[in-house]
N, C-alpha and C positions, 0 to 999 in steps of 0.2 A: 563359551567363546563370546565376547561382547559384540553387539550388533555394530556394523559399520554404516556410516551415514551415506545415503544415496548421493551419487555425484550430482552436482549442479547441472541443470539441462543446458544444452548447448543451443545458441542462437543458429537457426536454420536459414540459410542465405541462398537466394536464386540470383544468378547473374545473366543479365539480358543485354547482348551487344552483337552487332553484326559482324565484328571483327574476332575471329577465332584467337588471335594472338592477345589481344586485350582480354578476353574472357580467361584465357590460360593464366596470364600473369596475375590478374586479381584473385583468380582462384588459389593460385599458389601461396600468394600473401596471407590470404584469409585463413587457408588451412594450417599454417604455421602457429595459429592461435588455438590453444586447447579448448576454448570455449566457443568456437565458431565452426560450424559445420556447413560447407558448401553442399547443398543437396542437389544443384543442378545448374547447367549453363545452357543457354539457348539463344537463338536469334528472335527478332521481334515477332515473326509469324507464329512461332511456337510458344509465345509467352503466356497467352491465356490458359492453354492446355496444361502447361508446366505448373502455373500457380495453382490451378484446381487440383492437379494430381499430387504435387509434392507439398502443398501447405507450408511455404515458407514464412518465416517471421519477418524477414527483411528482403526487398527486391531492390537490387541495383539496376536502374534502367537507363539504357542509352537514350539520350534525348533525340537523336537523329539517326534513323536506320532507313535504308532503301526500300525495304518491304512494307513495314508499318512503323511509323515513328513513336517515340515515347510519349509524346503529347496526346497521341490518339489512344494509346494503351492505359496511360495513368488513370483517367477517370473509369475506365472499364474495370481496371483492378480495384479501385477504391470503392466501386459499387457492389462488389462481391460481399457476401455474408463474412464477417470477421476478416476483414481484408489484412494483408501485410502492410507493413511500413515501407514506404517507397521513397528512394532517394534518386535523383537523376545524376547520370554520368554525362559530363560535358566537356567540350574543349573550347568553350567560349566563342564559337563561330558566330553565333547570332544572340545578342543580349535579349531580344524580345522574346525568344524561346523561354528564356529563364523566367521572365516576368509571367508568361502565360502558365507555365509549370506551377509557379508559386499560387496563382489564382485557382489552378485546378486541385491544389491540396497536396503538393509534393512536401515530404517530410524533410528534404535536405537536398544538397547539391555537392557533388564531389568532382574534382578534376580526375581525369584518367590517369595523371601523373602524380597523384597524391602519394606522398611518403608513406611507406608501409605502416609504420606505427600510427600515423594520423588515420590511415584506412581502417586499421583494426579497431581504434578508439571510436571512430564515427560509426562502424557497423554496431558496435556494443550500445552506443547511444540511441541509435535508431531502433534497436530491439526493445528498449525500454519505453519508446514513444517520445524521447526527448528530441529528437531530430539532429541534423548535423549540417554544418556549413563552414566555409572558410572565409576569412574577412575579404579576400579578393572577390569571392563570389557575391557577398553583401554589396561591395561597391559597384560591381557589374550590374546587379539588380537596380540598385539606386540610380545609376546613370541611365537605365533605360526606362524607368518608370515616368509616368507623366508627373511633371511639375506643377506648381500652382496651389490651388486650395487643398489638394489632398496632402501636401506637406504640412500645411497648417493644421490639418485634422491630426496629424501625426504629433505636432507639437503640443496640441491641446490634450491628446491621449496621455502623453509623457508627463504633462502638468498634474495629472491625477495621482501620480506616484509620490512616495516619500523620497528623501534625498538619498537614502540607502538603497531604495528600489531603483532609482535612476541610476546609481553607480553600477548596480547589478546588471541592469539592462544594457548599459554601456559595454560590460564584459561580455554579455551574450552577443552584442554587435561585433565584438572582436573575435567571436568564434570560441569562447573558453567554455569548457566543460563545467559541470557543477562542482567537481573536485578542484579545478583551477580557480574558480569563483571563490569557493571556500578558503583556499589558501591565500588568495589576494586579500580577501575581507577579514581574515583571521576568525572565522567561525566554523561550525561543523558543516559536513556536506549535507546532512538532514536540513540545517537551516537554509542552506543554499537552494535545496529542493524545494522548500516551503516558499522561499522568496520568488523563485522562478515561476511557481504554480499561481502565487498571488499576482504577480506581474502580468502573465498571460491573461488572467481574468479581468484585471483592471483595464488593460488596453484593447481587450476584445479580440485577441487572436487565438489561434489554435494551436501553434507550435512555435519553437525556438527560431525558425526560419523567418517566420513572418514578424516575429519580435525584433529580430535583427534588423529587418528592413525598416521597421518603424523607427528604431534607434538611429539608424542612418538618415533616414528621411527627415527626423526631428532635429538632427544636427548633434546628437550626443557623442558622436565620435570625433567631433571637432571642437577646439578650445574656444570659449567665449561665445557660445551659439545663442541664437534666439530662443531656442528650447530652454536652455539653462536659465536665461534671464526671465523668461515667463514662469518657469517652475519656481524660481526664487520670489518673484512678485506674488505668487499664490500660496507661498509657504504657510502663511497664517491660517489657511483653510484646508491644509493638507491633513492626512491621517497622522496620528502620533507615530513615531518610530517604533518598529517592533524591537523586542529584546533578543539579543543573540543568545543561543543556548550553548 
């Protein structure tokens, strides 16, 4: 009898929210995906014990909870050995919370009323370390961040990219996955993954969420921006375009 292949490992998810209804709803959606296992749900005060005991790959963490908030828990979780990937759950009550979570290393932001398919795709992306976000979250972050010289730094970072990489960064800013970027750019998913990794390194950020904020602050999501003009003016010194596979 021929040997059968081992089933692909499922992504282990922990849901942390003070509202039982939210936890139950998110768990129901995620459990409908065959490759995702909800290993636990809890309130903020139980989060650290649950992370240590259950060893999830992904934690969806409410940004505001009455007992202990997500902004307090986030750095504690990320300081653990081999920490999980963490995305913040939010209703956009306070934009400054989003900015602080980004600075603390959040791997993504999800609305509590995210569409089921989007939620599942986002968790899959988080499990790979790719991060997740929606375009509306990026714009909220941009609106709450400090303007001025830091925006110019974003423009200068983007100017180090090739024209193709700038286009890919724009798609990251729109919240597209690697597969969606590959379809838009008419190349393979592997090429999209390589481009995204190269972009993160060139602009000096750790994940897609931070890259999306750079794209927004540099103006890549708007037509005719200063970023695009500056990039064009430096085109002669840019790296050559990589070849699509």
